[in-house]
C-alpha positions as CSV (number, residue, x, y, z in Angstrom):
1,X,0.0,0.0,0.0
2,X,3.0,2.3,0.1
3,X,4.4,4.4,-2.8
4,X,7.9,3.0,-3.5
5,X,10.8,4.6,-5.4
6,X,13.8,2.4,-6.4
7,X,17.2,3.5,-7.6
8,X,19.5,1.3,-9.7
9,X,22.2,1.2,-12.4
10,X,22.7,-2.4,-13.3
11,X,20.7,-4.9,-15.5
12,X,19.9,-6.9,-12.3
13,X,18.0,-3.9,-11.0
14,X,15.7,-3.7,-14.0
15,X,13.0,-5.9,-12.5
16,X,12.8,-3.8,-9.3
17,X,12.9,-0.6,-11.3
18,X,10.0,-1.7,-13.4
19,X,8.0,-3.0,-10.4
20,X,8.4,0.1,-8.3
21,X,6.0,3.1,-8.5
22,X,8.9,5.3,-9.5
23,X,12.1,3.8,-10.9
24,X,15.2,6.0,-11.0
25,X,18.2,4.9,-13.0
26,X,21.7,6.4,-13.4
27,X,22.4,8.1,-16.8
28,X,26.2,7.8,-16.7
29,X,26.9,4.5,-15.1
30,X,23.6,2.8,-15.7
31,X,23.0,0.1,-18.2
32,X,20.6,0.5,-21.1
33,X,18.3,-2.2,-19.7
34,X,18.1,-0.3,-16.4
35,X,17.3,3.0,-18.2
36,X,14.6,1.3,-20.2
37,X,13.0,-0.2,-17.1
38,X,13.0,3.1,-15.1
39,X,10.6,6.0,-15.1
40,X,13.2,8.7,-14.5
41,X,16.9,8.7,-15.7
42,X,19.2,10.8,-13.5
43,X,21.5,12.1,-16.3
44,X,24.3,13.3,-14.1
45,X,24.1,10.5,-11.5
46,X,23.6,13.2,-8.8
47,X,20.9,12.6,-6.2
48,X,20.4,16.3,-5.8
49,X,18.9,16.2,-9.3
50,X,15.9,14.3,-7.9
51,X,15.0,17.5,-5.9
52,X,15.1,19.5,-9.1
53,X,12.9,16.8,-10.8
54,X,10.4,17.1,-8.0
55,X,10.2,20.8,-8.3
56,X,9.7,20.7,-12.1
57,X,7.2,17.8,-11.9
58,X,5.1,19.7,-9.4
59,X,5.4,22.9,-11.4
60,X,4.3,21.3,-14.6
61,X,1.4,19.6,-12.8
62,X,0.3,23.0,-11.3
63,X,0.7,24.7,-14.7
64,X,-1.6,22.1,-16.3
65,X,-4.1,22.6,-13.5
66,X,-3.8,26.3,-14.0
67,X,-4.7,26.1,-17.7
68,X,-7.6,23.8,-16.9
69,X,-8.9,26.3,-14.4
70,X,-8.5,29.2,-16.9
71,X,-10.0,27.2,-19.9
72,X,-13.0,25.9,-18.0
73,X,-13.8,29.3,-16.7
74,X,-13.8,30.8,-20.3
75,X,-15.9,27.9,-21.7
76,X,-18.5,27.9,-19.0
77,X,-18.8,31.7,-19.1
78,X,-19.1,31.8,-22.9
79,X,-21.6,29.0,-23.0
80,X,-23.9,30.6,-20.4
81,X,-23.8,34.1,-21.8
82,X,-24.4,32.8,-25.4
83,X,-27.2,30.4,-24.3
84,X,-29.1,32.8,-22.1
85,X,-28.6,35.7,-24.5
86,X,-29.9,33.6,-27.4
87,X,-33.0,32.7,-25.5
88,X,-33.8,36.2,-24.1
89,X,-32.7,38.3,-27.1
90,X,-33.2,35.8,-29.9
91,X,-29.5,36.1,-30.9
92,X,-26.2,35.4,-29.2
93,X,-24.5,38.6,-27.7
94,X,-21.2,37.0,-28.6
95,X,-20.9,36.7,-32.4
96,X,-19.1,34.0,-34.3
97,X,-16.0,36.0,-35.1
98,X,-15.8,37.3,-31.5
99,X,-15.9,33.7,-30.2
100,X,-13.2,32.8,-32.7
101,X,-11.0,35.5,-31.3
102,X,-11.7,34.4,-27.7
103,X,-10.7,30.8,-28.6
104,X,-7.6,32.0,-30.4
105,X,-6.2,34.0,-27.5
106,X,-7.4,31.7,-24.7
107,X,-6.3,28.4,-26.2
108,X,-3.0,29.4,-27.6
109,X,-1.7,32.5,-25.9
110,X,-3.4,31.7,-22.6
111,X,-1.8,28.3,-22.5
112,X,1.6,29.7,-23.4
113,X,1.4,32.3,-20.6
114,X,0.4,29.7,-18.0
115,X,2.9,27.1,-19.1
116,X,5.9,29.4,-18.7
117,X,5.8,29.6,-14.9
118,X,9.1,28.4,-13.4
119,X,9.3,26.2,-10.2
120,X,10.0,27.7,-6.8
121,X,11.4,26.2,-3.6
122,X,7.9,26.7,-2.0
123,X,6.7,23.7,-4.1
124,X,8.9,21.4,-2.0
125,X,7.1,22.4,1.2
126,X,3.8,21.0,-0.1
127,X,2.9,17.3,0.8
128,X,2.8,15.0,-2.3
129,X,-0.4,14.4,-4.2
130,X,-1.9,11.0,-3.7
131,X,-2.3,8.5,-6.5
132,X,-6.1,8.9,-6.3
133,X,-5.9,12.8,-6.3
134,X,-7.9,14.2,-9.2
135,X,-6.6,16.6,-11.7
136,X,-9.5,19.0,-11.0
137,X,-9.4,19.5,-7.2
138,X,-12.0,21.0,-4.9
139,X,-10.0,24.2,-4.9
140,X,-10.2,24.4,-8.7
141,X,-13.9,23.8,-8.6
142,X,-14.3,26.6,-6.1
143,X,-12.2,29.0,-8.1
144,X,-13.9,28.2,-11.4
145,X,-17.4,28.5,-9.9
146,X,-16.6,31.7,-8.1
147,X,-15.1,33.3,-11.2
148,X,-18.0,32.2,-13.5
149,X,-20.6,33.6,-11.1
150,X,-18.7,36.9,-10.7
151,X,-18.4,37.2,-14.5
152,X,-22.1,36.3,-15.1
153,X,-23.4,38.9,-12.7
154,X,-21.7,41.8,-14.5
155,X,-22.2,40.5,-18.1
156,X,-26.0,40.0,-17.4
157,X,-26.1,43.6,-16.0
158,X,-24.6,44.9,-19.2
159,X,-26.9,42.7,-21.3
160,X,-30.2,43.3,-19.6
161,X,-29.8,46.8,-18.0
162,X,-27.5,48.7,-20.4
163,X,-29.3,52.0,-20.3
164,X,-30.2,52.1,-16.5
165,X,-26.7,51.2,-15.2
166,X,-24.3,52.0,-18.0
167,X,-26.0,54.8,-19.8
168,X,-26.1,53.0,-23.2
169,X,-29.1,54.5,-24.9
170,X,-28.8,54.6,-28.7
171,X,-31.7,56.1,-30.7
172,X,-31.6,53.3,-33.3
173,X,-32.4,49.8,-32.1
174,X,-29.7,48.2,-34.3
175,X,-27.1,50.6,-33.0
176,X,-28.2,49.8,-29.4
177,X,-27.8,46.1,-30.1
178,X,-24.3,46.6,-31.6
179,X,-23.2,48.8,-28.7
180,X,-24.4,46.4,-26.0
181,X,-22.9,43.4,-27.9
182,X,-19.5,45.2,-28.2
183,X,-19.5,46.0,-24.5
184,X,-20.4,42.5,-23.5
185,X,-17.6,41.2,-25.8
186,X,-15.0,43.6,-24.5
187,X,-15.9,43.1,-20.9
188,X,-15.9,39.3,-21.4
189,X,-12.4,39.3,-22.9
190,X,-10.9,41.5,-20.2
191,X,-12.4,39.3,-17.5
192,X,-10.4,36.4,-19.0
193,X,-7.3,38.5,-19.4
194,X,-7.2,39.4,-15.7
195,X,-8.2,35.9,-14.8
196,X,-4.9,34.8,-16.2
197,X,-3.3,36.1,-13.1
198,X,-5.7,34.2,-10.8
199,X,-5.1,31.0,-12.8
200,X,-1.4,31.0,-12.1
201,X,-2.2,29.5,-8.6
202,X,-4.2,26.3,-8.1
203,X,-3.7,25.9,-4.3
204,X,-4.0,27.8,-1.1
205,X,-0.3,27.8,-0.2
206,X,1.0,30.2,-2.9
207,X,0.3,33.8,-3.8
208,X,-0.8,34.9,-7.3
209,X,2.1,37.3,-7.3
210,X,4.8,34.7,-6.7
211,X,7.2,35.1,-9.6
212,X,4.8,37.2,-11.6
213,X,7.1,40.1,-12.3
214,X,10.0,37.8,-13.2
215,X,8.0,35.9,-15.9
216,X,8.5,38.2,-18.9
217,X,6.7,35.8,-21.3
218,X,3.6,36.0,-19.1
219,X,3.7,39.8,-18.9
220,X,4.3,40.1,-22.6
221,X,1.3,38.0,-23.4
222,X,-0.8,39.6,-20.7
223,X,-0.3,43.2,-22.0
224,X,-0.2,42.0,-25.7
225,X,-3.7,40.5,-25.4
226,X,-4.9,43.6,-23.7
227,X,-3.6,45.8,-26.5
228,X,-4.8,43.6,-29.3
229,X,-8.3,43.5,-27.8
230,X,-8.4,47.3,-27.7
231,X,-7.3,47.4,-31.4
232,X,-9.8,44.7,-32.5
233,X,-12.7,46.4,-30.7
234,X,-12.0,49.7,-32.4
C-alpha cells in the first residue's frame, strides 16, 4: 500500500525498477536495460537532481491545472452568456468572429502564458499528491465556480440593463444592439485577461504574485492580449 521509489544502475536492478511506482536509473553508469525499465533517468548520477525533478514535476502539474482552471472558466462563461442571450434576445450577444478571437487568445496565448511559470522552492514544502488525487481538485472547482458567477453577474447587468446602469441608450435599435454586444464582448475578454493572473495559482499555499514580475513571457502575453483586444474592438 506504500508508494515505492527504487534507484538502480545495473541490469539486475531492472525488475525492481519496473515493479516500483517510480524507478530512477543512473544516466552515466547505468546500463541501457536499467534505463529502459525506469521512469526517470538521472542524467548526471547526482541525487540532488531528484530534488530538481520534484520541483519541475510539481510545477508542470500546477501549470496544467492552472490552464484547466482558466480554460473551463472561459468555456462555462461563454456557454452561459451565449445560451441565455440567445433565449432572451433571440441572438447570441457573442458573435461567431468574436468567439473565434476568444478561442484563439485563450487556447494558444493563454496556454503559453500559464505554461511558462518556473518552479520555486515553495513547491517542496507541499505534501505530495496521492495517486487517487484528481486533476481537478475542490480548490479548482471553487475557483472556477466563483469566477464564473462573478463574471455572469456583470455580463448580465450589461446585457439586460445597459441604459439604466451603464447609460447605453442609442436612438436606433440596431445601434443599441451593436453597442451592447460590443460592451459584452470587450468586458468578457478583459475578464479572461485578468483571470490569467488568478489561474497561475491552483492551491492555497501560494500567492498569485509569486514570480509574476520575473516571468517576462507571461507579462508580454498579458499586455499583448490587452492591446490587441483594444485594437480589434476599435
